BABALUM-387535 format. One line per field, with one value per residue: residue number from 1; residue in one letter; y, z, x of N, C-alpha, C in turn. Coordinates in nm, 4 decimals. Atoms other than C-alpha are relative to their C-alpha. Layout:
N
num <- (NUM,...)
residuo <- (a,...)
n.Y <- (Y,...)
n.Z <- (Z,...)
n.X <- (X,...)
ca.Y <- (Y,...)
ca.Z <- (Z,...)
ca.X <- (X,...)
c.Y <- (Y,...)
c.Z <- (Z,...)
c.X <- (X,...)
! end
This chain:
250
num <- (1,2,3,4,5,6,7,8,9,10,11,12,13,14,15,16,17,18,19,20,21,22,23,24,25,26,27,28,29,30,31,32,33,34,35,36,37,38,39,40,41,42,43,44,45,46,47,48,49,50,51,52,53,54,55,56,57,58,59,60,61,62,63,64,65,66,67,68,69,70,71,72,73,74,75,76,77,78,79,80,81,82,83,84,85,86,87,88,89,90,91,92,93,94,95,96,97,98,99,100,101,102,103,104,105,106,107,108,109,110,111,112,113,114,115,116,117,118,119,120,121,122,123,124,125,126,127,128,129,130,131,132,133,134,135,136,137,138,139,140,141,142,143,144,145,146,147,148,149,150,151,152,153,154,155,156,157,158,159,160,161,162,163,164,165,166,167,168,169,170,171,172,173,174,175,176,177,178,179,180,181,182,183,184,185,186,187,188,189,190,191,192,193,194,195,196,197,198,199,200,201,202,203,204,205,206,207,208,209,210,211,212,213,214,215,216,217,218,219,220,221,222,223,224,225,226,227,228,229,230,231,232,233,234,235,236,237,238,239,240,241,242,243,244,245,246,247,248,249,250)
residuo <- (x,x,x,x,x,x,x,x,x,x,x,x,x,x,x,x,x,x,x,x,x,x,x,x,x,x,x,x,x,x,x,x,x,x,x,x,x,x,x,x,x,x,x,x,x,x,x,x,x,x,x,x,x,x,x,x,x,x,x,x,x,x,x,x,x,x,x,x,x,x,x,x,x,x,x,x,x,x,x,x,x,x,x,x,x,x,x,x,x,x,x,x,x,x,x,x,x,x,x,x,x,x,x,x,x,x,x,x,x,x,x,x,x,x,x,x,x,x,x,x,x,x,x,x,x,x,x,x,x,x,x,x,x,x,x,x,x,x,x,x,x,x,x,x,x,x,x,x,x,x,x,x,x,x,x,x,x,x,x,x,x,x,x,x,x,x,x,x,x,x,x,x,x,x,x,x,x,x,x,x,x,x,x,x,x,x,x,x,x,x,x,x,x,x,x,x,x,x,x,x,x,x,x,x,x,x,x,x,x,x,x,x,x,x,x,x,x,x,x,x,x,x,x,x,x,x,x,x,x,x,x,x,x,x,x,x,x,x,x,x,x,x,x,x,x,x,x,x,x,x)
n.Y <- (-0.1158,-0.0689,-0.1063,-0.0173,-0.0745,-0.0696,-0.1050,-0.0672,-0.0547,-0.1466,-0.0924,-0.0274,-0.1557,-0.1271,-0.0672,-0.0163,-0.1074,-0.1103,-0.0818,-0.0918,-0.0858,-0.1670,-0.1212,0.0718,-0.0100,-0.1779,-0.0716,0.0182,-0.0950,-0.1323,-0.1231,-0.1323,-0.1607,-0.1134,-0.1277,-0.0702,-0.0911,-0.1046,-0.1568,-0.0516,-0.1290,-0.0974,0.0278,0.0851,0.0805,0.0089,0.1024,-0.0330,0.0088,0.0204,-0.1608,-0.1371,-0.0645,-0.0005,-0.1003,0.0069,-0.0960,-0.1107,-0.0717,-0.0009,0.0700,0.0133,0.1664,0.0800,0.1298,0.1459,0.0112,0.1708,-0.0213,0.0779,0.1105,0.1229,0.0975,0.0015,0.0710,0.0342,0.0374,0.0056,0.0027,0.0968,-0.0570,-0.0093,0.0158,0.1377,-0.0914,0.0313,0.0659,-0.0938,-0.1280,-0.1145,-0.0634,-0.1031,0.0097,-0.0892,-0.1751,0.0174,0.0380,-0.1043,-0.0853,-0.0345,0.0958,0.1647,0.1211,0.2114,0.0747,0.0304,0.0947,-0.0600,0.0699,-0.0340,-0.0415,-0.0545,-0.0965,-0.0741,-0.0560,-0.0353,-0.0562,-0.0112,-0.0903,-0.1523,0.0405,0.1063,0.1287,-0.0057,0.1691,0.0025,-0.2227,0.0069,0.1315,-0.0016,0.0653,0.1404,0.0071,-0.0591,-0.0700,-0.0217,0.0379,-0.1348,-0.0680,-0.0103,-0.1604,-0.0200,0.1000,-0.1775,0.0164,0.0770,-0.0194,-0.0549,0.0768,0.0063,-0.1124,0.0321,-0.1034,-0.0492,-0.0826,-0.1025,-0.0571,-0.1964,-0.0172,-0.0923,-0.0293,0.0440,-0.1287,0.0060,0.0598,0.1596,0.0869,0.1234,0.0437,0.1638,0.0228,0.1444,-0.0399,0.1121,0.0708,-0.1686,-0.1016,0.0263,0.1517,-0.1019,0.0479,0.0008,0.0966,-0.0460,0.1172,-0.0505,0.0895,0.0213,-0.0826,0.1128,0.0794,0.1663,0.0254,0.2019,0.0911,0.1368,-0.0076,-0.0918,-0.0971,-0.1023,-0.0555,-0.1959,-0.0352,-0.1134,-0.0869,-0.1555,-0.1278,-0.1154,-0.0468,-0.1543,0.0443,0.0224,-0.1386,0.0206,-0.0552,-0.1892,-0.0053,-0.1000,0.0374,-0.0869,-0.0367,0.1732,0.0576,0.1021,0.1487,0.0828,0.0660,0.0129,-0.1366,-0.0366,0.0212,0.1614,0.0035,-0.0570,0.0382,0.1923,0.0584,-0.0134,0.0883,0.1062,-0.0410,0.0170,0.0727,0.0188,0.0169,-0.0550,0.1311,0.0746,-0.0288,0.0944)
n.Z <- (0.0133,-0.0764,0.0067,0.1326,-0.0492,-0.1392,0.0459,0.1131,-0.1014,-0.0972,0.0841,0.0253,-0.1286,0.0816,0.0731,-0.0828,-0.0890,0.1428,0.0647,-0.1024,-0.0861,0.0834,0.1082,0.1577,0.0362,0.0931,-0.0761,-0.1405,-0.0419,-0.0043,-0.0422,-0.1334,0.0208,-0.0765,0.0424,-0.0636,-0.0042,-0.0085,-0.0020,0.1656,-0.0044,0.0556,0.1076,-0.0060,-0.1112,-0.1139,-0.0478,-0.1495,-0.1266,-0.1740,-0.0356,0.0976,-0.0416,0.1324,0.1457,0.0815,0.0869,-0.0053,-0.1083,-0.1728,-0.0620,-0.0744,-0.0585,-0.0514,-0.1110,0.0988,0.1616,0.0410,0.0380,0.0685,0.1597,-0.0722,0.0759,0.0633,0.1392,0.1658,0.1278,0.0943,0.0898,0.0425,-0.0728,-0.0641,-0.1381,-0.1711,-0.0761,-0.1172,-0.1024,-0.0913,0.0322,-0.0875,-0.0733,-0.0313,0.0139,-0.0771,0.0590,-0.0906,0.0266,0.1322,0.0775,0.0733,-0.1285,0.0820,-0.0015,0.0705,0.0030,0.0154,0.0396,0.1403,0.0953,0.0844,0.1269,-0.0095,-0.0492,-0.0253,-0.0754,-0.1659,-0.0916,-0.1359,0.0057,-0.1591,-0.0579,-0.0757,0.0122,-0.0285,-0.1123,-0.0981,-0.0175,-0.0401,-0.0644,-0.0925,-0.0163,0.0517,0.0586,0.0510,0.1015,-0.0577,-0.1348,-0.0304,-0.0520,0.0865,-0.0207,0.2081,0.0075,-0.0404,-0.1357,0.0075,0.0679,0.0759,0.0477,-0.0217,0.0688,0.0604,0.0458,-0.0635,0.0034,-0.1906,0.0554,-0.0542,0.1146,-0.0658,0.0396,-0.0180,-0.1322,-0.1679,-0.0040,0.0050,0.0881,-0.0701,0.1338,-0.1011,0.0462,0.0367,0.0259,0.0665,-0.0241,0.0043,0.1552,-0.0403,-0.0013,0.0545,0.0734,0.1298,0.0542,0.0799,0.0693,0.0588,0.1372,-0.0344,0.1504,0.0990,-0.0924,-0.0585,-0.0974,-0.0084,-0.0918,-0.0261,-0.0726,-0.0514,0.0078,-0.0133,0.1120,-0.0424,0.0459,-0.0594,0.0795,-0.0760,-0.0702,0.0455,-0.1085,-0.0337,0.0901,-0.0077,0.0471,0.1283,-0.0371,-0.1215,-0.1808,-0.1050,-0.1434,-0.1431,-0.0172,-0.0133,-0.0906,-0.1289,0.1078,-0.0629,0.0177,0.1258,-0.0136,0.0382,0.0360,0.0462,0.0608,0.1799,-0.0810,0.0045,0.1195,0.0549,-0.0442,0.0622,0.1215,-0.0427,-0.0194,0.0668,0.0273,0.0488,0.0864,-0.0234,-0.0812,-0.0019)
n.X <- (0.1602,0.0580,-0.0252,0.0770,0.1043,0.0097,-0.0558,0.1169,0.1015,-0.0269,0.0035,0.1645,0.0822,-0.1120,0.0601,0.0956,-0.0252,-0.0525,0.0742,0.1022,-0.0974,0.0453,-0.1415,-0.0448,0.1606,-0.0214,0.1601,0.0281,-0.0578,0.0584,-0.0475,0.0106,-0.1007,0.0010,0.0667,-0.0756,0.1006,-0.1322,0.0932,-0.0688,0.1005,-0.0020,-0.0214,-0.1267,-0.0118,-0.0409,0.0552,0.0851,-0.0296,0.0581,-0.0655,-0.1119,0.0665,0.0294,0.0519,0.1211,0.0044,0.1144,-0.0422,0.0537,-0.1519,0.0400,-0.1464,0.0671,-0.0783,0.0178,0.0724,-0.0371,0.1227,-0.0060,0.0602,0.0754,-0.0123,-0.1505,0.0442,-0.1169,0.0706,-0.0978,-0.0203,0.0627,0.0921,0.0760,-0.0163,-0.0346,0.0158,-0.0668,0.1206,-0.0262,-0.0993,0.0465,-0.1565,-0.0180,-0.1280,-0.0114,-0.1121,-0.1023,-0.0119,-0.1093,-0.0117,0.1289,0.0850,0.0156,0.0405,0.0201,0.1500,-0.0657,0.0445,0.0858,0.0103,-0.1032,0.1534,-0.0368,0.0812,-0.0327,0.0618,0.0766,0.0699,0.0003,0.0854,-0.0947,0.1011,0.0335,0.1589,0.1179,-0.0123,-0.1058,0.0501,0.1047,-0.0893,-0.0646,-0.1469,-0.0426,-0.1782,-0.0905,0.0248,0.1244,-0.0165,0.0376,-0.1176,-0.0593,0.0302,0.0275,0.1142,0.1398,0.1154,0.0722,0.1270,-0.0669,-0.0805,-0.2084,-0.1674,-0.0705,-0.1544,0.0211,-0.1065,-0.0306,-0.1560,-0.0147,-0.0623,0.0173,0.1530,0.1083,0.0430,0.0250,-0.1803,-0.0694,0.1191,0.0469,0.0666,0.0541,0.1173,0.0916,0.0564,0.0140,0.1303,0.0300,-0.0615,-0.1238,-0.1238,-0.0611,-0.0387,-0.0360,0.0298,-0.0542,-0.1284,-0.1234,-0.0922,-0.1778,-0.0383,-0.0280,-0.1432,0.0616,-0.1042,-0.0873,-0.0300,-0.0767,-0.0049,-0.1560,-0.0517,0.0825,-0.0090,0.0363,-0.0187,-0.0453,0.0707,-0.0482,0.1443,0.0100,0.0887,0.0821,0.1550,0.1087,-0.0173,0.0656,0.1202,0.0632,-0.0412,-0.0580,0.0126,0.0954,0.1708,0.0511,-0.0970,0.0904,0.0898,0.0219,0.1463,0.0740,0.0793,-0.0928,-0.1915,-0.0354,0.0019,-0.0461,-0.1738,-0.0125,-0.0092,-0.1653,-0.1074,-0.0395,-0.0156,-0.1497,-0.1052,0.0048,-0.1572,-0.0866,-0.1632,0.0102,-0.1285,0.0366)
ca.Y <- (14.2326,14.3378,14.5470,14.6285,14.7420,14.9174,15.1714,15.2068,15.3023,15.5706,15.6972,15.7191,15.9286,16.1436,16.2212,16.2715,16.5247,16.7324,16.8061,16.8901,17.1499,17.5056,17.6901,17.4205,17.5603,17.9695,18.0427,18.0158,18.2446,18.5796,18.8925,19.2193,19.5875,19.8888,20.1930,20.5400,20.8648,21.1543,21.5259,21.7539,22.1629,22.3803,22.3266,22.2544,22.0213,22.1486,21.9388,21.9479,21.9493,21.9608,22.3073,22.5185,22.7960,22.7684,23.0212,22.9116,23.0063,23.2280,23.4056,23.2795,23.1637,22.9204,22.5538,22.2474,22.0656,21.7645,21.5561,21.2248,21.0965,20.7344,20.5047,20.2168,19.9318,19.8930,19.7371,19.6176,19.5792,19.3403,19.3141,19.0580,19.3414,19.1587,19.2288,19.1503,19.3139,19.3674,19.2100,19.4560,19.7283,20.0443,20.2466,20.5347,20.7489,21.0361,21.3396,21.2896,21.0324,21.1340,21.1259,21.0125,20.7963,20.3651,20.1198,19.7672,19.5706,19.2144,18.8545,19.0540,18.7297,18.7399,18.8869,19.1411,19.5118,19.7432,19.9962,20.0655,20.1925,20.3051,20.5378,20.8763,20.7566,20.5148,20.2761,20.3935,19.9543,20.0647,20.4697,20.2965,19.9941,20.1687,20.1860,19.9579,19.8300,19.8947,20.1365,20.2082,20.2092,20.6009,20.5885,20.7286,21.0777,21.0263,20.9198,21.1998,20.9755,20.6726,20.8612,21.1112,20.8448,20.8668,21.1621,21.0908,21.3640,21.5708,21.8876,22.1546,22.4493,22.8720,23.0515,23.4570,23.5115,23.3107,23.5126,23.3229,23.1972,22.8516,22.6353,22.3071,22.0510,21.7629,21.6008,21.3081,21.3010,20.9534,20.9887,21.2488,21.5468,21.5563,21.2153,21.3680,20.9754,20.9920,20.7281,20.7575,20.5123,20.5311,20.4393,20.3082,20.5394,20.1602,20.0758,19.6779,19.6732,19.2809,19.0507,18.8130,18.6404,18.7571,19.0896,19.3999,19.5834,20.0209,20.2180,20.5450,20.8172,21.2355,21.4248,21.7927,21.9471,22.2502,22.1531,22.1979,22.5466,22.4687,22.7031,23.0756,22.8461,23.1395,23.0800,23.4089,23.2834,22.8493,22.8367,22.5619,22.2296,22.0429,21.8652,21.7133,21.9621,22.1356,22.2505,21.8799,21.7918,22.0747,21.9729,21.6034,21.6346,21.8966,21.7001,21.3790,21.6059,21.6304,21.3328,21.1850,20.9430,20.9596,20.5521,20.2417,20.0863,19.6858)
ca.Z <- (5.1043,5.4186,5.4019,5.0676,5.1993,5.5474,5.2872,5.0514,5.3731,5.5232,5.1704,5.1470,5.4972,5.3103,5.0773,5.2700,5.5341,5.2426,5.0302,5.3639,5.4482,5.4224,5.3237,5.0369,4.9218,4.6788,4.8801,5.2234,5.1742,5.3412,5.4463,5.6606,5.4744,5.5943,5.5533,5.6131,5.6814,5.5987,5.6950,5.4791,5.4580,5.2146,4.8021,4.8388,5.1400,5.3688,5.6138,5.9076,6.2710,6.6311,6.7750,6.5469,6.4765,6.0472,5.7400,5.5817,5.2080,5.2725,5.5392,5.8675,6.0892,6.3140,6.5650,6.5961,6.9247,6.7638,6.4558,6.4541,6.3079,6.2304,5.8997,5.9197,5.7097,5.4633,5.1178,4.8385,4.5221,4.3381,4.0067,3.8829,4.0408,4.2806,4.6950,5.0048,5.2494,5.6440,5.9404,6.2475,6.0686,6.2847,6.3598,6.5046,6.3208,6.4830,6.3657,6.7066,6.4920,6.3235,6.0908,5.9603,6.1506,6.0616,6.0282,5.9934,5.8460,5.8976,5.6962,5.3725,5.1369,4.9203,4.5496,4.3632,4.4660,4.3173,4.4933,4.8626,4.9866,5.3234,5.5451,5.7315,6.0312,6.2561,6.0776,6.1595,6.3217,6.4977,6.5712,6.7449,6.9429,7.2344,7.3926,7.2817,7.2571,7.1473,6.8199,6.9686,7.3486,7.4741,7.6582,7.3292,7.3494,7.0448,7.1493,7.2329,7.4138,7.3273,7.1522,6.9174,6.8733,6.7525,6.6822,6.3510,6.3050,6.5773,6.5503,6.8361,6.8142,6.8876,6.5981,6.6636,6.4019,6.5786,6.8598,7.1533,7.0504,6.9857,6.7501,6.8508,6.5260,6.7246,6.3996,6.3561,6.2790,6.1384,6.0678,5.8537,5.5392,5.8112,5.7866,5.8482,5.6848,5.4507,5.1884,5.0155,4.7455,4.6503,4.2573,4.2832,3.9318,3.7581,4.0860,4.2055,4.5592,4.6106,4.8880,5.0392,5.2928,5.5077,5.3938,5.4336,5.1603,5.2087,5.0672,5.1670,5.1213,5.2101,5.4530,5.3522,5.7206,5.5689,5.3328,5.6026,5.5426,5.1654,5.0503,5.2533,5.5559,5.7973,6.1566,6.2705,6.1454,6.2199,6.5276,6.7211,6.5647,6.8500,6.7214,6.4389,6.2111,5.9206,5.9238,6.0311,5.7510,5.4917,5.7742,5.6977,5.3414,5.3096,5.5087,5.3045,4.9824,5.1790,5.1358,4.8598,4.7089,4.6936,4.6211,4.6739,4.8782,4.8053)
ca.X <- (0.9632,0.8977,1.1651,1.0195,0.7385,0.8311,0.9802,0.7241,0.4926,0.7301,0.8186,0.4035,0.3793,0.7008,0.5064,0.1692,0.3152,0.4586,0.1853,-0.0520,0.2476,0.0105,0.4087,0.4003,0.0556,0.1567,-0.1792,-0.1473,0.1728,0.1756,0.3492,0.3747,0.3408,0.3874,0.2242,0.4478,0.2551,0.5169,0.3505,0.4546,0.3415,0.2249,0.2310,0.6441,0.5701,0.7878,0.8572,0.6278,0.6755,0.5282,0.5502,0.7333,0.5741,0.4438,0.3439,0.0352,0.0208,-0.2614,-0.0635,-0.1550,0.1067,0.0050,0.2192,0.0579,0.1216,-0.1012,-0.2500,-0.3183,-0.6305,-0.7317,-0.7057,-0.9452,-1.0538,-0.7386,-0.7880,-0.5563,-0.6142,-0.4147,-0.2427,-0.4752,-0.8209,-0.8907,-0.9440,-0.7955,-0.9333,-0.7801,-1.0138,-0.9910,-0.8584,-0.8006,-0.4828,-0.4032,-0.1538,0.0259,0.2420,0.4489,0.6044,0.9284,1.0782,0.7147,0.4224,0.4315,0.1814,0.1782,-0.0595,0.0664,-0.0529,-0.1118,-0.1668,0.1711,0.0144,0.1779,-0.0456,-0.1565,-0.3414,-0.4832,-0.7557,-0.8667,-1.1014,-0.9917,-1.2360,-1.4026,-1.7187,-2.0477,-2.0704,-1.7790,-1.8997,-2.2604,-2.0164,-1.9530,-1.5977,-1.3652,-1.0109,-0.7312,-0.6703,-1.0575,-0.9394,-1.1198,-0.7608,-0.5938,-0.8276,-0.9985,-1.3462,-1.6919,-1.9366,-2.1543,-2.4186,-2.1359,-1.9148,-1.4728,-1.2564,-1.1642,-0.8814,-0.7738,-0.5786,-0.4445,-0.2424,-0.1577,-0.1942,-0.1785,-0.4912,-0.6687,-0.9216,-0.8793,-0.4661,-0.5294,-0.7071,-0.8684,-1.0425,-1.2009,-1.3513,-1.6041,-1.9483,-2.0518,-2.4137,-2.6707,-2.5295,-2.2311,-2.1008,-1.7444,-1.5997,-1.4164,-1.3084,-0.9467,-0.7751,-0.3711,-0.2866,0.0891,0.0912,0.2132,0.4284,0.4072,0.4124,0.5876,0.4617,0.6166,0.6873,1.0382,1.0094,0.8127,0.7204,0.6792,0.4505,0.5115,0.2345,0.2779,0.0233,-0.0231,-0.1595,-0.1927,-0.5240,-0.7077,-0.7020,-0.7670,-1.0585,-1.0554,-1.0397,-0.9991,-0.8981,-1.0895,-1.3999,-1.3230,-1.0942,-1.3139,-1.4622,-1.5558,-1.8891,-2.0663,-2.1532,-2.0442,-1.6835,-1.6413,-1.7309,-1.5905,-1.2272,-1.2578,-1.2924,-0.9503,-0.7876,-0.8124,-0.7842,-0.3908,-0.2987,-0.1222,0.1172,0.4812,0.7390,0.7175,0.9764,0.9975)
c.Y <- (0.1139,0.0696,0.0825,0.1205,0.0796,0.1544,0.0598,0.0798,0.1393,0.1059,0.0522,0.1499,0.1126,0.0828,0.1238,0.1076,0.0894,0.0749,0.0900,0.1048,0.1316,0.0989,-0.0917,0.0580,0.2025,0.0780,0.0798,0.1004,0.1674,0.1063,0.1261,0.1311,0.0840,0.1163,0.1371,0.1451,0.1786,0.1433,0.0974,0.1748,0.0327,-0.0513,-0.0444,-0.1248,-0.0072,-0.0461,0.0586,-0.0225,0.0777,0.1317,0.0707,0.0299,0.0030,0.1342,-0.0331,0.0900,0.0817,0.1183,-0.0288,-0.0644,-0.1560,-0.1661,-0.0599,-0.0519,-0.1149,-0.0005,-0.1039,-0.0068,-0.1747,-0.0718,-0.1380,-0.0830,0.0489,-0.0964,0.0182,-0.0781,-0.0956,-0.0202,-0.0238,0.1183,-0.0948,0.0635,-0.0350,0.1488,-0.0372,-0.0071,0.0993,0.0655,0.1684,0.0467,0.1352,0.1120,0.1673,0.1099,-0.0657,-0.0700,-0.0188,-0.0381,-0.0674,-0.0935,-0.1501,0.0112,-0.1401,-0.0684,-0.1643,-0.1302,0.0362,-0.1209,0.0857,-0.0215,0.1583,0.1132,0.1272,0.2055,-0.0120,0.1374,0.0303,0.1859,0.0755,-0.0302,-0.0827,-0.0208,0.0740,-0.1577,0.0591,0.1481,-0.0781,-0.1350,0.0577,0.0226,-0.1199,-0.0442,0.0423,0.0413,0.0838,0.0495,0.2129,0.0395,0.0743,0.1290,0.0420,-0.0868,0.0843,-0.1064,-0.1816,0.0296,0.0903,-0.1064,0.0285,0.1297,-0.0406,0.0808,0.1432,0.0775,0.1097,0.0548,0.1046,0.0244,0.1844,0.0495,-0.0774,0.1037,-0.0362,-0.0360,-0.0908,-0.0108,-0.1538,-0.0354,-0.1611,-0.0350,-0.1176,0.0757,-0.1351,-0.0562,0.1319,0.0643,0.0007,-0.0530,0.0451,-0.1507,-0.0269,-0.1578,0.0600,-0.1213,0.0706,-0.0503,0.0421,0.0750,-0.1077,-0.0326,-0.1508,0.0517,-0.1554,-0.0269,-0.0647,-0.0281,0.0510,0.0725,0.1125,0.1609,0.1347,0.0410,0.1896,0.1534,0.1660,0.0964,0.1365,0.0377,0.1304,0.0028,0.0167,0.1860,0.0785,0.0741,0.1195,-0.0920,0.1208,-0.0447,0.1006,-0.0492,-0.1721,-0.0414,-0.1750,-0.0631,-0.0941,-0.1231,-0.0145,0.1638,0.0503,0.0783,-0.0886,-0.0062,0.0362,0.0286,-0.0910,0.0625,0.1243,-0.0460,-0.1147,0.0596,-0.0019,-0.1466,-0.1089,-0.1721,0.0019,-0.1821,-0.0316,-0.0478,-0.2528,-0.1039)
c.Z <- (0.0891,0.0157,-0.1324,-0.0489,0.0904,-0.0885,-0.0573,0.1155,0.0375,-0.1274,-0.0460,0.0847,-0.0468,-0.0682,-0.0014,0.0891,-0.0922,-0.0198,0.1453,0.0756,-0.0472,-0.0864,-0.0724,-0.0983,-0.0385,0.1027,0.0436,0.0137,0.0513,0.0545,0.0487,-0.1453,0.1152,0.0063,0.0614,-0.0590,0.0018,-0.0453,-0.0234,-0.0430,-0.0953,-0.2164,-0.0017,0.0690,-0.0117,0.0893,0.1522,0.1065,0.0773,0.0273,-0.0235,-0.0914,-0.2481,-0.1065,-0.0606,-0.1506,-0.0763,0.0866,0.1257,0.0096,0.1604,0.0709,0.0234,0.0664,0.0015,-0.0237,0.0365,-0.0460,-0.0104,-0.0800,0.0542,-0.1773,-0.2002,-0.0407,-0.0715,-0.0532,-0.0549,-0.1413,-0.0920,0.0203,0.0616,0.1405,0.0687,0.0937,0.2362,0.1074,0.1125,-0.0471,0.0702,0.0779,0.0405,-0.0212,0.1150,-0.0203,0.0883,-0.0634,-0.0237,-0.0408,-0.1114,0.0804,-0.0431,0.0551,-0.0696,-0.0150,-0.0022,-0.1123,-0.1083,-0.1132,-0.1684,-0.1526,-0.0174,0.0408,-0.0582,0.0358,0.1313,0.0920,0.2292,0.0904,0.1098,0.1159,0.1159,-0.1626,0.0782,0.0969,0.0746,0.1058,0.1185,0.1190,0.1892,-0.0306,-0.0447,0.0118,-0.0410,-0.0642,0.0801,0.0994,0.0434,0.0734,-0.0748,-0.0232,-0.1388,-0.0275,0.0685,0.1309,-0.0918,-0.1450,-0.1169,-0.0746,0.0409,-0.0458,-0.0974,0.0066,0.1168,0.0060,0.0820,-0.0728,0.0604,-0.1423,0.0636,-0.1057,0.0392,0.1705,0.0973,-0.0216,-0.0597,-0.1601,0.0061,-0.1374,0.0349,-0.1139,-0.0664,0.0095,-0.0941,-0.0945,-0.0854,-0.1701,0.0948,0.0256,-0.0523,-0.0515,-0.0521,-0.1035,-0.0361,-0.1170,-0.0917,-0.0815,0.0459,-0.1151,-0.0787,0.0753,-0.0001,0.1160,-0.0166,0.1557,-0.0178,0.0587,0.0259,-0.0453,-0.0029,-0.0657,0.0511,-0.0827,0.0541,-0.1312,0.1018,0.0423,-0.0485,0.1617,-0.0491,-0.0208,0.1469,-0.0396,-0.1618,-0.0568,0.0558,0.0996,0.0834,0.1664,0.1346,-0.0384,0.1522,0.0733,0.0685,-0.0699,0.1351,0.0869,-0.1297,-0.0388,-0.1648,-0.0876,0.0399,-0.0623,-0.1388,0.0704,-0.0441,-0.1933,-0.0356,0.0148,-0.1106,-0.1477,0.0189,-0.0012,-0.1536,-0.1058,-0.0701,-0.0780,0.0791,0.0693,-0.0045,0.0239)
c.X <- (-0.0833,0.0232,-0.0369,-0.1611,-0.0654,0.0700,-0.0611,-0.1038,0.1043,0.0340,-0.1677,-0.0476,0.0622,-0.0723,-0.1314,0.0215,0.0244,-0.0592,-0.1244,0.1205,-0.0900,0.1968,0.0170,-0.0753,0.0823,-0.1070,-0.0335,0.1748,-0.0156,0.1413,-0.0741,0.0156,0.0016,-0.0288,0.0841,-0.0937,0.1447,-0.0842,0.0896,-0.1133,-0.0214,0.0177,0.1534,-0.0140,0.1125,-0.0067,-0.0514,0.0954,-0.0784,0.0787,0.1306,-0.0922,0.0097,-0.0640,-0.1314,0.0027,-0.1058,0.0023,0.0101,0.0741,-0.1018,0.1632,-0.1151,0.0452,-0.0629,-0.0766,0.0267,-0.1575,0.0007,-0.0546,0.0031,-0.0307,0.0884,-0.0169,0.0814,-0.0297,0.1436,0.0475,-0.1587,-0.1671,-0.0875,0.0997,0.0475,-0.0369,0.0461,-0.0848,0.0760,0.1306,0.0029,0.1319,-0.0378,0.1372,-0.0069,0.1239,0.1497,0.1620,0.0681,0.0745,-0.1976,-0.0180,-0.0314,-0.1447,0.0267,-0.0664,0.0767,-0.1084,-0.1289,0.0221,0.0992,-0.1034,0.1025,-0.1544,0.0362,-0.0132,-0.0344,-0.0747,-0.0535,-0.0868,0.0880,-0.1168,-0.0086,-0.1747,-0.1090,-0.0785,0.0963,-0.0392,-0.1070,0.0766,0.0376,0.1346,0.0393,0.1385,0.1095,0.0687,-0.1167,0.0270,-0.0471,0.1405,0.0888,-0.0607,-0.0764,-0.1869,-0.0536,-0.0133,-0.1031,-0.0703,0.1294,0.0847,0.1538,-0.0049,0.0484,0.1224,-0.0484,0.1492,-0.0342,0.1097,-0.0413,0.0233,-0.0476,-0.1722,-0.0971,-0.0862,0.0081,0.1417,0.0278,-0.1712,-0.0227,-0.1106,-0.0176,-0.1281,-0.0494,-0.1462,-0.0473,-0.1536,-0.1043,0.0384,0.1602,0.0904,0.1298,0.0861,0.0558,0.1116,0.2110,0.0857,0.1308,-0.0297,0.1331,0.0689,0.0782,0.0918,-0.0269,0.0223,-0.0114,-0.0276,0.0465,0.0408,0.2016,0.0464,-0.1390,0.0496,-0.0384,-0.0521,-0.0269,-0.0980,0.0904,-0.1945,0.0488,-0.0547,-0.0433,-0.2075,-0.1268,-0.1073,-0.0395,-0.1442,0.0052,0.0146,0.0107,-0.0020,-0.0378,-0.1002,-0.0057,0.1753,-0.0500,-0.0782,-0.0153,-0.1740,-0.0224,-0.0511,0.0554,0.1233,0.0176,0.0727,0.0749,0.1813,0.0221,0.0783,0.1481,0.0949,0.0086,0.0488,0.1886,0.0509,0.0373,0.1393,0.1203,0.1013,-0.0775,0.1797,-0.0536,0.1075)
! end
């Protein structure tokens, strides 16, 4: 009798420990998602590269030496319509990474996702919190001051069409009519991003750097933006219009 009682206790303990294991609960399963940013040029999506002269469809010539920008407040939408928002979501995308820039989002709940959205820039709360750490550290050269906040998009280079021979776009501003924070929602056009443990699916986006000069913007007139204002707001709108969905990898 004692032997049977001992066996029952062991089986009960095993059953309880199994039920308490989070890895056995589908709601607790998580995976990582990668977002790839492929930088391209012009209406034909030609390859983009730093330190290489390119000709804009308008005829203007320019050579980028720097192109980097903040991606923040990432949100993924599930097939059932619910959203998952990544906490502490701040990344710098740098075109110096080749052949494409990548960011990795950890601890995404397992499931099927049909859409991603994010900000290009840094939200107003973090802009008013002073210099911080990680991607928000001033060491990255993307911070103006406690009063002005972060540089959301930095594009620098040279051009024979500029009156100074260079262009410097430091785009920011988080309040008022010239708020330069921009949001972008990317639908996967019927494709499904499948997140699960021990896998890293990826979202492949195209970023067209030629869009800065969309709508007839001329380097002869706008070659230097170093503070929030109408030109910064316009260039931010142009730039976000050049971000588009290409494909998924599961």
